[in-house]
C-alpha positions in Angstrom: -0.2 0.3 0.3 1.3 3.2 -1.1 2.8 5.9 2.1 1.6 9.0 -0.3 -1.4 10.3 -1.7 0.3 12.5 -4.1 3.8 12.7 -5.4 5.3 16.3 -6.9 8.2 16.6 -9.2 9.5 19.7 -8.5 9.4 22.2 -6.2 8.9 26.0 -8.0 5.6 27.6 -8.1 3.4 25.1 -9.8 4.5 22.1 -7.6 4.3 23.7 -4.3 1.2 25.9 -5.1 -0.4 22.3 -5.9 1.2 20.6 -2.9 -0.4 22.9 -0.8 -3.8 22.5 -2.0 -3.8 18.5 -1.7 -2.2 18.9 1.7 -5.0 21.1 3.1 -7.7 18.6 1.4 -6.1 16.2 3.9 -3.6 14.5 1.2 -0.1 13.0 2.1 2.1 14.7 -0.5 5.7 13.7 -1.2 7.9 16.3 -3.1 10.7 15.3 -4.6 13.2 18.2 -5.5 16.3 17.5 -7.7 18.6 21.0 -6.2 19.4 20.9 -2.1 17.1 23.8 -2.1 13.2 24.4 -2.5 11.4 27.4 -4.5 12.8 26.3 -7.8 14.0 29.2 -10.1 12.5 31.4 -7.2 15.5 30.9 -4.9 16.9 33.4 -2.8 20.2 33.7 -0.6 21.7 36.0 1.8 25.6 36.5 0.1 28.3 37.3 2.3 27.8 41.1 2.1 24.5 41.0 3.2 22.8 41.3 0.0 19.8 39.5 -0.7 19.8 38.2 -4.3 18.0 35.8 -6.9 20.2 33.0 -7.5 18.8 32.1 -10.7 18.2 35.8 -12.1 15.8 38.6 -11.1 11.7 38.2 -10.7 9.8 40.3 -10.1 5.9 39.6 -8.7 3.2 41.9 -11.0 -0.4 40.2 -12.2 -3.9 41.5 -12.6 -5.5 38.2 -11.2 -6.5 39.5 -7.7 -7.4 35.4 -6.6 -3.6 34.4 -7.3 -2.3 37.5 -5.4 -4.4 36.5 -2.5 -3.3 32.8 -2.1 0.1 34.5 -2.4 -0.6 37.0 0.4 -1.6 34.2 2.8 1.9 33.2 3.3 3.9 36.3 3.6 3.9 40.0 3.6 4.1 42.3 0.6 5.5 45.3 0.0 4.4 47.5 -3.1 6.9 47.6 -5.7 6.8 49.1 -9.1 9.4 47.8 -11.7 11.2 50.1 -13.7 13.7 49.5 -16.6 16.2 51.5 -18.7 18.0 50.6 -21.7 21.4 51.8 -23.3 20.7 53.5 -26.7 23.0 55.4 -28.9 25.1 55.5 -25.0 21.7 57.3 -23.6 19.9 55.3 -21.0 15.9 56.0 -22.1 12.7 54.2 -20.1 12.1 50.3 -21.6 9.5 50.0 -22.4 9.8 52.7 -25.2 7.8 55.7 -24.3 7.6 59.3 -25.3 10.3 60.4 -22.5 12.4 57.8 -24.5 11.3 59.1 -27.7 12.4 62.7 -26.5 15.7 61.5 -25.3 16.7 59.8 -28.8 15.4 62.5 -31.1 15.9 66.4 -31.5 13.0 68.3 -30.2 10.8 68.8 -33.4 11.2 65.0 -34.5 9.7 63.8 -31.2 6.8 66.4 -31.2 6.0 65.0 -34.7 5.7 61.1 -33.6 3.8 62.1 -30.7 1.8 63.7 -32.5 0.9 61.5 -35.0 0.9 58.4 -32.5 -1.8 60.4 -30.5 -3.6 60.9 -33.9 -3.4 57.3 -35.2 -3.8 55.3 -31.8 -6.2 57.8 -29.7 -7.4 55.7 -27.4 -4.5 53.6 -26.9 -1.8 53.2 -24.0 0.2 51.1 -25.7 1.3 49.7 -29.8 3.0 47.2 -30.3 6.5 47.4 -32.2 4.1 45.1 -35.3 1.7 47.4 -35.6 3.7 50.0 -35.8 6.2 48.8 -38.2 3.0 47.9 -40.6 1.3 51.5 -40.1 1.0 53.0 -43.6 2.0 56.5 -42.4 5.6 56.6 -43.1 6.9 58.4 -40.0 4.7 56.0 -37.5 6.5 53.5 -40.1 9.9 54.7 -39.9 9.7 55.3 -35.8 8.4 51.6 -35.3 11.8 50.2 -37.5 13.9 52.4 -35.1 12.8 50.7 -32.0 12.6 47.2 -33.8 16.3 48.2 -34.7 17.5 49.4 -31.5 15.8 47.8 -28.9 14.5 44.6 -29.8 16.7 43.1 -33.0 20.3 43.1 -31.0 18.9 42.3 -27.5 16.7 39.4 -29.2 19.5 38.0 -31.2 21.5 37.6 -28.2 18.9 35.7 -26.3 17.9 33.8 -28.6 21.2 33.1 -31.1 18.7 32.6 -33.9 18.0 35.1 -36.8 15.5 37.7 -36.1 13.3 36.3 -38.9 13.2 32.6 -37.5 11.5 34.7 -34.2 8.2 33.7 -33.6 5.9 36.9 -34.2 4.3 36.3 -30.4 7.7 37.0 -29.0 7.9 40.4 -31.0 4.3 41.6 -30.2 4.9 40.9 -26.5 6.9 44.3 -26.8 5.3 47.4 -26.6 5.6 51.1 -26.8 4.0 52.8 -24.1 1.5 56.0 -25.6 2.6 58.3 -23.0 5.4 58.5 -19.9 4.2 56.0 -18.0 7.9 54.4 -17.3 6.6 51.5 -15.3 7.8 48.2 -16.7 4.4 46.4 -16.0 0.9 48.2 -16.0 -0.9 45.3 -13.8 -2.8 46.2 -11.1 -1.1 44.2 -8.5 2.8 45.1 -8.2 4.6 44.0 -5.2 7.3 42.1 -3.6 7.7 39.6 -1.2 9.2 41.6 2.2 11.5 38.6 3.0 12.1 36.8 -0.1 10.9 34.4 -1.9 12.4 31.4 -0.5 10.6 32.5 3.2 7.5 33.0 1.2 7.6 29.5 0.0 8.9 28.0 3.2 5.5 29.1 4.9 3.5 27.8 1.3 5.0 24.5 2.2 5.7 24.6 6.2 2.3 21.7 6.2 2.3 18.4 8.3 0.9 16.6 5.2 3.8 17.8 2.8 7.3 15.9 2.9 10.0 17.3 1.0 13.3 15.0 -0.2 15.7 17.6 -1.2 18.5 16.8 -3.7 16.9 13.8 -5.4 16.6 12.7 -8.4 12.5 11.8 -8.6 13.3 9.6 -12.1 15.5 7.5 -9.9 11.8 6.6 -8.1 9.7 7.0 -10.6 9.3 5.4 -14.0 7.0 4.6 -16.6 5.8 1.2 -17.7 3.3 0.4 -20.1 1.2 3.6 -19.6 1.6 2.9 -15.8 3.7 4.6 -13.3 5.8 3.0 -10.7 7.0 4.0 -7.8 10.3 2.3 -6.1 9.4 -1.0 -8.3 5.4 -1.0 -7.5 2.4 0.5 -9.2 1.8 3.9 -7.7 -1.7 4.2 -8.2 -2.5 8.1 -6.5 -1.8 11.4 -8.2 1.6 12.0 -9.7 2.0 15.6 -10.8 4.9 16.8 -12.8 6.8 19.9 -13.0 9.9 18.9 -14.7 10.8 18.9 -17.9 8.3 16.6 -20.0 11.1 14.7 -22.7 13.4 13.8 -19.5 10.4 12.2 -17.9 10.4 9.7 -21.4 14.1 9.4 -21.6 14.2 12.0 -24.9 11.6 9.2 -26.6 11.2 11.4 -29.5 14.7 13.7 -28.9 15.6 16.6 -26.8 13.1 19.9 -26.6 15.8 22.7 -27.0 15.9 25.7 -24.9 17.7 28.9 -24.3 19.9 29.0 -21.0 21.8 31.9 -19.1 25.8 31.9 -17.7 24.7 34.1 -14.5 27.8 35.9 -13.4 27.5 37.6 -10.0 30.0 40.8 -8.8 29.9 42.8 -5.7 30.9 46.4 -5.2 32.1 48.5 -2.5 29.8 51.0 -3.0 25.6 52.3 -2.3 24.8 51.7 -5.7 26.3 50.1 -9.0 23.4 51.9 -11.1 20.9 53.9 -11.6 17.8 51.5 -11.7 17.2 48.0 -10.6 17.7 47.1 -14.2 19.7 48.3 -17.3 19.2 46.4 -20.5 21.9 46.1 -22.9 20.4 45.7 -26.1 23.2 46.4 -28.6 26.9 46.5 -28.6 27.7 44.0 -25.2 27.4 40.4 -25.1 25.7 40.5 -21.8 21.6 41.3 -22.1 21.1 43.1 -19.0 21.9 43.7 -15.3 20.5 43.5 -12.3 21.4 45.4 -8.8 19.6 43.4 -6.1 19.3 46.2 -3.3 16.7 47.7 -5.5 14.4 44.6 -5.1 14.9 44.1 -1.3 15.2 47.6 -0.1 17.8 47.0 1.8 20.0 49.8 3.6 23.6 48.4 3.1 26.0 50.9 3.1 29.3 50.4 1.3 28.0 46.6 -0.8 26.0 46.1 -3.3 25.8 43.4 -5.7 25.1 42.8 -9.5 24.2 40.1 -11.7 25.1 40.1 -15.5 23.0 38.2 -18.0 25.0 35.6 -20.8 22.8 33.8 -23.1 24.1 30.6 -23.9 22.5 27.4 -25.7 21.0 24.7 -23.5 22.9 21.5 -23.2 22.1 18.7 -21.1 24.1 18.7 -17.8 23.8 19.3 -14.1 25.1 23.0 -14.4 23.2 24.4 -17.1 19.4 25.3 -16.4 17.1 25.5 -19.1 14.9 29.0 -19.1 13.4 29.8 -22.0 11.7 27.2 -24.2 12.5 27.8 -27.9 8.6 27.9 -29.4 8.4 27.1 -33.0 6.3 24.7 -35.3 9.1 21.3 -35.1 9.5 22.0 -31.3 5.5 22.3 -30.6 5.1 19.0 -32.7 7.7 17.1 -30.6 5.7 18.6 -27.6 2.7 17.1 -28.7 4.2 13.4 -29.4 5.2 13.4 -25.5 1.9 15.4 -24.8 0.1 12.1 -26.3 2.1 9.8 -23.8 1.1 11.7 -20.9 -2.9 11.3 -21.9 -2.6 7.5 -22.0 -1.9 7.7 -18.3 -4.6 8.5 -16.2 -3.1 9.3 -12.8 -0.1 11.6 -14.2 -0.3 15.6 -14.8 1.6 17.8 -16.0 1.7 21.4 -14.8 4.6 24.5 -15.3 6.8 25.8 -17.6 9.2 22.7 -18.5 6.1 20.2 -18.5 4.1 22.4 -20.5 6.9 23.6 -22.2 5.5 27.1 -22.9 6.3 30.4 -21.2 4.9 31.8 -18.2 5.0 34.4 -15.6 4.8 33.9 -11.8 1.4 34.7 -11.7 0.3 32.7 -14.7 2.0 29.4 -13.0 0.4 29.9 -9.8 -3.5 30.6 -11.6 -2.4 27.2 -14.0 -1.3 25.2 -10.7 -5.2 26.5 -9.0 -7.1 25.9 -12.1 -5.6 22.2 -12.2 -6.8 21.7 -9.1 -10.2 23.4 -8.9 -10.7 21.2 -12.0 -9.6 18.3 -11.4 -9.1 17.2 -7.7 -12.1 19.3 -5.9 
């Protein structure tokens, strides 16, 4: 007889949200976590200089989903935080996403006023417009402006990030990059923009603090779990309970149809004996430099640490199947979608196996959308 009702692979937001819901429903839950810590890529740690950093890259919470924010508020205090980003363009730091202030910094007064007037005329009731809309506009002034933003803000940054010709980038990625029609310099326009007061790790500790949840760290679930003839086996015995898998779907099936590709990152942390290194929490470098952005973490945590700060430079790279290489961004195109669908067909044959999260579903999720996805999965399948 199985000791657990539910086995969950991965302790990021997808796995931890579902673990909490099952535990509160008096289900015995076992979480497998490959790393030596909980929280997945959300994990934060305090360095020797006292600065609390996001070990796997910056994470800023923002959402329009009140249900998601209400869920998270149960597990820690939050403080209001509106994220602002600048980018280095023609050796000038300008607000990103591109807005009227960015325009004024990079064009002379006459040109910038002409473009602003045109934008207001053509898009009178819009707060933002996509770069593709600008480029495809029939008005020559708007079209040239769109091409300028595309070339200077998007093109080289995206080529660095994905390492493929810009023509091969999925249009949905390009469409996510807006131009703000006004002076709103916030990176996000969502209703709820907050950061956890004590950091994400503490949030996860509270989220997983339940008598019905057991966590095994530094453990590869696939050493204990296997799939044989559309049945799940745990430690050699057929497992009839629920299995939630949040890891890479191709790894679960031993790469039967080939490896699903990702982009990864080299994360380079640097410490400095100064109050602040840069004027904003994040500075994007879309053009000359090999890294894509620099993050300074004290802006996130509101820590008052004199003469000490830590920055992070992100260098995109190809994902390789090895322990020190993390799959960050799925490379979504027709070929890879088809390959994912083959794996998903195998999942559908197993009645007690459920996939949830970026890696398991091979798609891009913000943290709020992955929590929303986990809550919806629980409500739909298990309530």
